[in-house]
Backbone bond lengths (Angstrom), bond angles and torsions (degrees), N, CA, C in turn:
res aa  C-N    CA-C-N  psi(-1)  N-CA   C-N-CA  omega(-1)  CA-C   N-CA-C  phi
1 M - - - 1.434 - - 1.547 106.57 -
2 T 1.309 116.05 120.88 1.429 119.79 -175.88 1.499 110.74 -95.42
3 S 1.348 118.44 -48.98 1.468 119.64 177.94 1.525 109.45 -154.20
4 F 1.354 112.37 159.49 1.429 118.95 174.95 1.553 107.66 -153.40
5 T 1.325 117.03 155.36 1.465 123.14 -174.67 1.483 110.56 -128.57
6 H 1.342 116.41 138.29 1.472 123.69 174.22 1.486 108.36 -140.16
7 T 1.322 116.13 149.72 1.475 123.14 172.83 1.492 108.09 -102.99
8 S 1.370 116.32 112.45 1.434 121.67 -175.79 1.530 109.14 -103.63
9 H 1.338 114.00 138.09 1.453 121.89 -179.27 1.529 105.59 -131.94
10 I 1.351 117.96 118.34 1.453 121.94 178.31 1.499 109.38 -96.16
11 S 1.293 116.89 125.21 1.463 119.42 177.42 1.502 112.98 -75.74
12 P 1.367 118.60 153.34 1.473 120.62 179.51 1.545 111.63 -54.91
13 A 1.399 117.21 -42.75 1.406 119.33 -177.84 1.558 113.16 -62.16
14 V 1.366 116.84 -38.64 1.432 120.76 -179.81 1.550 108.43 -68.59
15 Y 1.325 116.05 -40.94 1.483 119.80 -178.79 1.517 111.64 -64.93
16 I 1.351 116.32 -41.46 1.435 119.16 178.68 1.556 110.73 -65.34
17 K 1.274 117.67 -39.83 1.465 120.84 176.13 1.536 110.16 -62.06
18 F 1.321 116.94 -40.88 1.450 120.89 177.16 1.551 110.30 -61.95
19 L 1.335 117.45 -45.18 1.461 119.58 -178.43 1.545 111.03 -63.78
20 Y 1.353 118.00 -42.59 1.436 118.43 175.37 1.493 113.06 -60.34
21 G 1.328 117.24 -41.49 1.481 121.52 178.46 1.498 112.06 -61.51
22 Q 1.354 116.41 -39.92 1.439 119.07 178.49 1.531 112.88 -71.95
23 F 1.353 114.44 -37.50 1.455 119.69 -179.46 1.507 113.34 -63.40
24 Y 1.324 117.23 -44.20 1.463 120.23 -175.63 1.505 114.61 -76.98
25 K 1.287 120.77 -0.78 1.434 124.77 177.30 1.558 112.55 -92.23
26 K 1.319 115.73 -10.49 1.459 121.61 -175.23 1.601 108.48 -73.35
27 P 1.300 116.73 132.48 1.476 118.23 179.90 1.546 114.07 -57.13
28 A 1.310 116.85 -36.77 1.500 118.56 178.33 1.541 110.19 -62.30
29 I 1.267 119.53 -39.77 1.460 122.76 -178.81 1.524 108.80 -70.51
30 I 1.297 118.38 -40.37 1.472 119.30 179.37 1.546 108.70 -65.32
31 L 1.321 119.69 -37.29 1.468 125.22 175.43 1.528 108.21 -62.86
32 L 1.287 117.37 -46.73 1.462 124.52 179.04 1.519 107.99 -51.74
33 Y 1.342 119.33 -48.89 1.463 122.56 -178.37 1.464 113.38 -73.03
34 L 1.298 119.79 -31.85 1.485 120.35 174.17 1.511 112.45 -62.51
35 F 1.318 115.19 -41.29 1.489 119.35 175.10 1.511 109.88 -66.74
36 S 1.332 119.31 -36.06 1.474 121.45 179.03 1.486 111.63 -63.09
37 V 1.336 117.49 -41.35 1.464 122.50 179.52 1.541 107.55 -62.24
38 Y 1.322 115.95 -44.28 1.491 120.55 -178.94 1.519 108.95 -62.91
39 F 1.347 117.38 -44.47 1.414 118.59 -177.76 1.539 113.14 -72.80
40 V 1.332 118.25 -31.02 1.496 118.73 170.02 1.509 112.91 -62.17
41 S 1.333 115.80 -39.69 1.472 118.52 177.44 1.554 109.57 -65.03
42 R 1.289 120.24 -34.85 1.469 122.61 178.36 1.555 109.57 -67.14
43 I 1.316 115.03 -39.54 1.455 118.82 -179.84 1.535 112.11 -67.84
44 I 1.373 114.23 -39.52 1.483 119.98 -179.15 1.542 109.30 -67.60
45 T 1.331 118.31 -41.22 1.411 120.91 -176.69 1.548 113.22 -78.73
46 G 1.358 115.89 -7.61 1.450 118.80 178.81 1.521 116.21 92.39
47 A 1.335 116.01 -0.78 1.495 120.74 -177.84 1.531 109.94 -72.95
48 A 1.358 116.88 -20.56 1.495 120.59 178.01 1.506 105.22 -131.20
49 G 1.342 114.01 143.15 1.458 117.22 -178.29 1.509 112.76 -97.59
50 I 1.292 115.64 179.35 1.475 122.39 174.27 1.549 107.09 -119.19
51 P 1.265 122.29 118.90 1.430 127.78 -1.35 1.548 114.41 -85.45
52 S 1.291 115.77 148.46 1.449 122.39 -176.62 1.550 104.76 -154.59
53 F 1.363 114.82 172.05 1.428 119.70 174.85 1.539 111.22 -58.07
54 E 1.287 115.93 -41.89 1.462 119.57 -179.42 1.535 112.35 -61.91
55 F 1.315 115.01 -40.94 1.435 121.33 179.78 1.557 111.46 -63.46
56 Y 1.306 115.85 -44.71 1.474 121.65 -178.14 1.538 108.83 -69.74
57 Y 1.335 117.30 -35.20 1.462 121.51 177.92 1.526 111.64 -64.58
58 V 1.315 118.00 -44.14 1.457 124.97 177.25 1.527 107.39 -63.00
59 L 1.285 120.19 -44.38 1.462 123.43 179.50 1.495 110.69 -60.83
60 F 1.349 115.18 -45.13 1.465 122.33 179.33 1.536 109.65 -61.92
61 S 1.318 118.38 -43.43 1.451 119.80 -176.25 1.536 113.69 -69.10
62 I 1.334 113.44 -20.21 1.522 118.45 174.57 1.512 109.59 -80.04
63 I 1.274 119.75 -41.33 1.438 125.60 -175.86 1.530 114.25 -81.24
64 F 1.309 118.50 -35.01 1.439 124.57 -174.15 1.531 114.55 -54.79
65 P 1.327 122.46 -50.49 1.492 121.58 -177.28 1.526 111.57 -61.00
66 T 1.333 115.69 -42.44 1.468 118.67 -178.06 1.523 110.22 -67.22
67 L 1.340 116.28 -38.68 1.477 118.62 178.76 1.529 111.34 -66.18
68 M 1.310 115.92 -40.14 1.498 117.91 179.45 1.528 111.15 -66.01
69 I 1.309 119.02 -38.36 1.466 123.16 178.90 1.516 110.19 -69.78
70 Y 1.319 115.87 -38.51 1.468 120.52 175.73 1.520 112.04 -59.31
71 L 1.354 115.45 -45.34 1.474 120.97 176.80 1.490 112.42 -63.66
72 T 1.344 117.41 -37.90 1.464 120.23 176.03 1.515 112.65 -62.15
73 L 1.344 114.75 -39.81 1.473 118.80 -179.63 1.475 114.43 -70.48
74 K 1.408 114.83 -20.26 1.472 117.86 -178.65 1.531 111.33 -94.61
75 K 1.344 117.86 3.56 1.472 120.52 178.11 1.504 109.71 -65.35
76 P 1.298 117.40 145.40 1.466 120.50 178.96 1.595 108.99 -63.53
77 G 1.249 116.99 139.88 1.456 121.34 177.94 1.518 114.77 98.31
78 V 1.328 121.34 -13.57 1.398 122.40 -176.74 1.539 109.87 -63.96
79 Q 1.353 117.45 -40.82 1.428 121.02 176.54 1.519 112.96 -60.65
80 R 1.327 114.81 -42.53 1.472 123.79 -172.83 1.525 111.17 -81.16
81 Y 1.277 118.96 -36.53 1.468 121.86 -172.86 1.497 115.95 -104.40
82 V 1.334 118.23 -11.46 1.491 120.64 -179.15 1.491 111.14 -118.08
83 Y 1.345 116.56 -56.04 1.478 120.86 -175.58 1.547 114.54 -76.17
84 A 1.288 115.28 -30.62 1.491 120.00 -175.99 1.517 109.01 -68.77
85 P 1.347 116.82 149.93 1.449 119.19 174.98 1.536 110.15 -65.83
86 L 1.328 115.92 130.20 1.454 122.08 177.81 1.530 108.88 -118.82
87 Q 1.309 115.19 139.34 1.472 120.31 179.10 1.541 107.65 -95.88
88 Y 1.325 114.57 123.38 1.417 121.70 179.27 1.552 109.74 -111.28
89 T 1.303 116.86 127.82 1.460 122.43 177.85 1.527 106.72 -120.22
90 F 1.345 114.14 113.50 1.438 120.92 -178.33 1.554 110.36 -95.10
91 T 1.288 117.32 121.70 1.461 120.64 177.73 1.511 107.76 -123.64
92 D 1.376 115.58 -178.54 1.453 121.03 -178.29 1.563 109.41 -67.72
93 E 1.332 118.04 -30.72 1.462 121.27 -176.34 1.536 113.43 -100.24
94 T 1.293 120.14 -32.95 1.481 122.45 -171.01 1.471 115.10 -145.66
95 I 1.318 114.92 171.28 1.473 121.30 165.93 1.531 103.40 -118.44
96 L 1.306 115.37 120.03 1.462 122.63 179.13 1.502 107.22 -96.50
97 I 1.321 116.06 120.03 1.480 121.57 -178.89 1.521 106.74 -113.83
98 Q 1.330 114.00 125.68 1.473 120.65 -177.26 1.457 112.15 -128.50
99 G 1.316 116.37 123.53 1.486 125.30 177.58 1.490 108.10 -106.82
100 A 1.317 116.79 -170.75 1.466 123.94 -179.12 1.535 111.30 -63.61
101 D 1.343 115.53 -37.30 1.460 118.16 -175.33 1.552 113.16 -133.21
102 F 1.313 117.26 24.02 1.459 118.74 178.78 1.561 107.93 -154.84
103 K 1.331 114.70 159.65 1.425 124.10 175.39 1.518 107.30 -142.10
104 T 1.298 116.43 128.33 1.442 123.83 -177.11 1.541 109.89 -126.50
105 E 1.344 115.83 134.64 1.450 119.11 176.61 1.522 106.86 -112.56
106 L 1.285 116.02 117.77 1.453 123.60 -175.29 1.558 109.16 -111.75
107 K 1.328 116.13 109.22 1.441 120.81 -179.48 1.550 108.91 -72.22
108 W 1.328 113.44 145.38 1.469 117.69 179.54 1.516 112.33 -59.48
109 S 1.352 116.57 -32.63 1.462 120.69 -179.78 1.519 112.20 -69.91
110 A 1.369 119.27 -18.53 1.459 120.36 176.37 1.496 115.18 -82.56
111 I 1.352 114.70 -9.98 1.492 119.77 -179.09 1.502 109.12 -86.85
112 R 1.340 117.72 118.54 1.409 121.93 -179.42 1.511 113.66 -72.91
113 K 1.357 115.04 -38.18 1.430 120.52 -175.04 1.568 109.76 -161.53
114 V 1.292 117.97 147.24 1.422 122.43 170.78 1.520 107.50 -108.92
115 K 1.327 117.08 114.20 1.450 121.55 179.24 1.506 106.50 -94.28
116 V 1.330 117.16 123.18 1.432 125.65 178.93 1.513 110.78 -96.55
117 M 1.315 117.64 117.17 1.443 124.44 179.91 1.517 108.87 -115.31
118 K 1.314 115.73 -179.90 1.449 122.00 -175.98 1.539 111.07 -56.83
119 H 1.315 116.70 -48.60 1.515 120.44 -177.36 1.528 113.13 -117.40
120 L 1.302 117.65 -7.29 1.450 120.87 -171.47 1.506 114.42 -130.89
121 L 1.330 113.86 154.13 1.461 121.82 166.03 1.539 104.98 -111.11
122 F 1.280 117.34 131.16 1.496 122.75 176.03 1.496 108.05 -110.39
123 F 1.288 116.70 107.41 1.480 119.82 176.47 1.494 109.02 -88.58
124 K 1.351 115.55 100.87 1.438 122.89 -175.57 1.529 108.65 -78.64
125 T 1.354 117.89 122.70 1.442 122.32 174.92 1.522 113.81 -102.33
126 T 1.344 114.81 -26.77 1.450 120.49 174.97 1.500 106.18 -133.05
127 R 1.336 116.35 -175.34 1.446 120.88 -179.96 1.528 113.02 -62.55
128 T 1.332 115.04 -30.52 1.485 117.57 -176.93 1.513 114.19 -122.46
129 N 1.328 120.31 -9.67 1.484 123.13 -173.82 1.517 111.82 -117.23
130 G 1.258 113.86 158.86 1.442 121.16 176.59 1.518 110.68 178.45
131 T 1.312 114.20 -162.68 1.457 119.32 177.75 1.528 109.33 -132.19
132 L 1.358 115.08 146.13 1.465 120.77 -177.30 1.538 109.65 -102.57
133 F 1.288 115.48 145.98 1.472 121.37 178.30 1.528 108.19 -139.21
134 D 1.275 115.87 139.53 1.515 122.10 177.98 1.516 108.96 -74.96
135 K 1.306 115.69 106.00 1.452 120.65 -175.05 1.502 115.38 -70.38
136 N 1.336 115.31 -18.88 1.498 120.23 177.52 1.493 113.15 -63.66
137 L 1.374 119.44 -17.02 1.401 121.53 179.45 1.549 114.15 -78.95
138 L 1.340 114.83 -11.22 1.486 118.61 -171.72 1.563 109.84 -92.13
139 T 1.314 111.86 144.99 1.472 118.03 170.34 1.538 108.32 -83.57
140 P 1.327 119.94 162.51 1.448 120.53 177.68 1.544 111.44 -56.10
141 E 1.297 118.86 -36.83 1.476 121.77 178.51 1.533 111.69 -64.07
142 Q 1.341 115.33 -42.52 1.443 118.73 179.29 1.530 111.58 -68.12
143 M 1.325 117.05 -36.31 1.467 120.41 175.18 1.502 111.05 -62.79
144 E 1.309 114.91 -42.56 1.497 117.18 177.48 1.545 111.44 -66.24
145 F 1.313 118.44 -34.22 1.492 120.00 174.52 1.498 110.42 -58.60
146 I 1.375 117.08 -44.08 1.476 120.30 -177.59 1.564 108.67 -66.89
147 R 1.333 116.08 -42.58 1.503 118.66 177.85 1.491 110.42 -60.42
148 S 1.345 117.25 -38.56 1.475 119.37 -177.28 1.512 111.19 -68.24
149 K 1.332 118.13 -30.54 1.463 121.44 179.10 1.506 109.78 -72.97
150 M 1.334 118.76 -26.48 1.475 119.49 -176.21 1.536 109.44 -86.89
151 T 1.334 119.94 -13.49 1.464 120.25 -177.84 1.525 109.34 -92.82
152 K 1.313 116.78 -5.65 1.475 118.06 179.83 1.485 113.13 -83.50
């Protein structure tokens, strides 16, 4: 198999689910919630009152993730680079990504990792960035082709 092409379209609901999944894996967010659990226990046992620092901290920890994801969704380019249909051409050397007004050639060697999720493939190019692809479009042979490129 030398090359194949698919047009991938990520829905807003799938992208939001992806963002929440990525957000809650960060060590700082896990620590934020551990402190929240501790502070909730202090409020329940009466060691901290309402309103208090602990109360506002718990409130902040509930609102913060949704606010951060909302701000991410409002960034310029999300409509054009995430929600819009993008054409992906997978070849032996590269992944060619073409949108309405751009064309990007991504070499397999530039991809640090391919994260396989339930509905998506996340081609990570840096520690925090990458491109998303609807994995449901792939045949088992095409999926194996992508896996073989990542083991080289």
